[in-house]
C-alpha positions in Angstrom: 137.3 -145.4 1.0 139.5 -142.3 0.7 140.2 -139.1 -1.3 143.4 -137.5 -1.1 143.2 -133.8 -2.0 146.4 -131.8 -3.1 146.5 -128.1 -3.6 148.4 -126.9 -6.3 151.0 -124.4 -5.1 151.8 -122.4 -7.9 148.2 -121.2 -8.9 146.5 -117.8 -9.0 143.1 -119.5 -7.6 142.1 -122.1 -5.2 143.3 -125.3 -7.3 143.3 -129.0 -6.0 143.9 -132.3 -7.7 141.8 -134.9 -6.2 142.7 -138.6 -6.3 141.2 -141.9 -5.0 142.8 -144.2 -2.5 144.8 -146.1 -5.5 146.5 -142.7 -6.6 144.1 -142.3 -9.7 143.3 -139.0 -10.6 139.5 -138.5 -9.7 138.6 -134.7 -9.7 139.9 -131.4 -10.7 138.9 -128.4 -8.4 139.5 -124.8 -9.8 138.4 -121.3 -8.2 137.3 -118.6 -10.5 139.8 -115.9 -10.9 138.0 -112.8 -11.3 134.9 -113.2 -8.9 133.5 -111.3 -5.9 133.6 -114.0 -3.3 134.8 -117.6 -3.8 133.4 -119.7 -6.7 135.1 -123.1 -6.6 134.2 -125.6 -9.2 134.7 -129.5 -9.1 135.2 -131.4 -12.2 135.5 -135.1 -13.1 139.1 -135.6 -14.1 138.0 -138.2 -16.7 135.4 -136.4 -18.6 135.9 -132.7 -17.6 132.3 -132.4 -16.5 131.4 -130.0 -13.8 129.7 -131.9 -10.8 129.7 -129.6 -8.1 130.5 -126.0 -6.8 131.2 -124.1 -3.7 130.0 -120.4 -3.7 130.4 -118.0 -1.1 127.3 -116.2 0.0 128.3 -112.4 0.3 126.9 -109.7 2.8 127.1 -112.2 5.7 129.0 -111.4 9.2 130.6 -114.7 9.2 131.8 -116.8 6.1 128.9 -118.8 4.5 129.1 -121.3 1.6 126.5 -123.0 -0.5 127.2 -126.6 -1.6 126.0 -127.0 -5.0 125.4 -130.1 -7.4 123.6 -130.3 -10.5 122.5 -126.8 -10.3 120.8 -127.0 -7.2 121.8 -125.9 -3.6 122.0 -128.9 -1.4 122.9 -126.9 1.8 125.4 -124.6 3.1 128.2 -124.5 5.6 128.7 -121.4 7.9 131.6 -120.4 10.0 130.5 -119.6 13.6 131.7 -117.2 16.0 134.1 -118.9 18.7 136.8 -117.7 20.8 139.6 -120.2 20.7 139.0 -122.6 17.8 136.7 -122.3 14.6 133.2 -123.9 14.7 131.0 -124.7 11.5 127.5 -125.4 11.1 126.3 -127.5 8.1 122.9 -127.0 6.8 122.9 -130.4 5.0 121.1 -134.0 6.0 121.3 -133.1 9.8 125.2 -133.2 9.6 127.5 -131.4 12.1 131.2 -131.1 12.1 133.3 -131.6 15.3 137.0 -131.7 15.8 140.1 -129.4 15.7 140.0 -127.0 12.7 143.1 -125.1 13.3 145.0 -128.7 13.0 142.8 -129.7 10.4 141.5 -133.0 12.2 137.7 -133.3 12.3 134.6 -135.4 11.8 131.4 -135.2 10.2 128.4 -136.9 12.0 124.8 -137.4 10.9 123.2 -137.8 14.3 125.6 -140.0 16.4 127.2 -141.9 13.5 130.5 -140.7 12.0 130.3 -140.0 8.1 133.8 -139.1 7.4 137.1 -137.9 8.8 139.3 -135.1 7.5 142.6 -134.7 8.3 145.5 -132.5 6.9 148.7 -134.4 6.1 152.0 -132.7 7.3 155.1 -132.2 5.5 153.8 -131.8 2.0 154.3 -129.1 -0.7 151.0 -127.2 -0.6 147.9 -128.4 1.7 147.3 -132.0 1.5 144.2 -133.4 2.9 142.5 -137.0 3.3 139.0 -137.7 3.4 137.9 -141.2 5.0 134.5 -142.0 4.2 132.2 -145.0 4.5 129.3 -144.4 1.8 130.3 -144.0 -1.9 127.2 -141.5 -1.7 128.8 -139.1 0.5 132.0 -138.6 -1.5 131.2 -135.6 -3.5 129.3 -133.9 -0.7 132.6 -134.5 1.5 134.7 -133.0 -0.9 132.4 -130.0 -1.2 132.5 -129.6 2.5 136.2 -130.0 3.0 136.5 -127.3 0.1 134.2 -124.7 1.9 136.0 -125.2 5.2 139.5 -124.5 3.5 137.9 -121.3 1.5 136.3 -120.2 5.0 139.6 -120.5 6.7 141.3 -118.9 3.9 138.7 -116.0 3.9 139.8 -115.2 7.8 143.4 -115.3 6.6 144.0 -118.5 8.4 145.6 -121.6 6.9 
């Protein structure tokens, strides 16, 4: 299964449209305009119901984001110090992230099993990401993970 995440270019905040593998709108992602730190909300496209949120934790040395659904924190993702390429630590279901974050081509694993693959599509107007995932239950948390990593890269001025 796949999700296609397209960033809206002319927007004051982090704004994305998310489509399923058939091109049907599935989610709408919108950041808060006047907030201290990133606060990015995920809404179902069909109902407008908020289903998740990525919230930046303040007063941390490296960018850290909480992944929230249903009003509860599922876990967090934190950028780690690394000399040559970014590294991230996920505090959720024993997941780990490996790959090339500068090129936006990375995988999420649970133990030794791949959960999802994330890549950036080249030659698009605005950032466009694709999430390939095997389990329907991982769809929303995968979307939250991609949005958090994008926000962390944005916090460092890297895109």
